[in-house]
C-alpha positions in Angstrom: 101.9 164.6 74.5 102.2 165.3 78.3 105.8 166.2 79.2 105.4 168.0 82.5 102.8 166.2 84.6 103.5 167.4 88.2 102.0 166.8 91.6 102.6 169.0 94.7 104.0 167.5 97.9 105.2 168.8 101.2 109.0 168.4 101.7 109.5 166.0 104.6 113.1 167.2 104.7 115.2 169.5 102.6 115.1 168.5 98.9 117.7 169.6 96.4 116.8 170.5 92.8 116.4 167.8 90.2 116.7 164.9 92.7 114.9 161.6 92.6 112.3 161.6 95.3 110.2 159.0 97.2 107.2 159.2 99.5 107.8 160.6 102.9 106.1 159.8 106.2 102.6 160.0 104.7 100.7 160.3 101.4 101.3 164.1 101.2 105.1 164.3 101.8 108.1 163.5 99.6 111.8 163.2 100.5 115.0 162.6 98.6 115.5 159.0 97.5 118.6 157.7 99.2 119.2 154.2 97.8 118.8 152.2 94.6 116.1 150.2 96.3 114.0 153.2 97.3 110.5 153.5 95.7 111.2 156.4 93.4 108.1 158.5 92.4 109.6 161.1 90.2 112.1 164.0 90.4 112.0 167.4 92.2 111.6 170.7 90.6 114.3 173.2 89.5 115.2 174.8 92.9 116.1 173.7 96.4 113.2 173.3 98.8 113.3 173.6 102.6 111.6 171.1 104.9 107.9 171.8 105.2 107.7 173.8 101.9 105.5 172.7 99.1 107.2 171.6 95.9 106.3 169.9 92.6 107.4 166.4 91.7 107.7 165.7 88.0 105.7 162.5 87.3 104.9 162.8 83.6 106.6 161.4 80.6 109.8 163.4 80.6 111.6 165.0 83.5 115.0 166.3 84.4 117.3 164.8 87.0 120.9 165.6 88.2 123.5 162.9 87.5 125.2 161.3 90.5 127.7 159.7 88.2 128.4 158.9 84.6 125.3 157.8 82.6 124.8 157.0 78.9 121.7 157.8 76.9 119.4 154.8 77.2 120.7 153.7 80.6 118.1 152.6 83.3 118.4 155.1 86.1 118.2 154.6 89.9 119.1 156.8 92.9 122.4 157.3 94.6 122.5 158.3 98.3 121.7 161.9 97.5 118.9 161.4 94.9 121.3 161.7 92.0 120.7 159.5 88.9 123.1 156.6 88.4 122.9 153.8 85.9 121.8 150.4 87.1 121.7 146.9 85.8 121.3 145.3 89.2 118.3 143.0 89.8 116.0 144.4 92.5 117.0 148.1 92.0 114.1 150.6 91.6 114.1 152.5 88.3 113.1 156.1 88.0 113.3 156.0 84.2 115.8 156.0 81.3 118.4 158.6 80.3 117.6 160.6 77.2 121.1 162.1 77.1 124.5 161.1 78.4 125.9 163.0 81.4 128.5 163.0 84.2 128.1 163.8 87.9 126.5 167.2 88.3 124.9 167.4 84.8 121.2 167.8 84.6 119.8 165.6 81.9 116.3 164.8 80.6 115.0 161.3 81.3 112.0 159.3 80.3 110.0 158.7 83.5 109.2 155.1 83.7 109.0 153.7 87.2 109.7 150.0 87.8 112.1 147.4 89.2 115.2 146.2 87.3 
């Protein structure tokens, strides 16, 4: 089972650790997702990254993400304004995956990466 499929990107802006990310200005850059409707591609690695630095985006089966609010295991996750995971049931919201553990704002939790639209 693949649990840590990663792809390297250039940071189009500063990226915090364990944040949902989306494509940046081109195919080779990624930036922090900043809305529930952003096209999430995965989550950032375990340390903060400066703009222009290379970093890994977790795109495999299981990743880690920081909670932007309360989530329960099994919740569909989308992005808050700072790339944190929040639960969603709103039609049209982009999904980065599903929580594998409950958490509160600031907790880093594992999630099943499964991209889609709610």
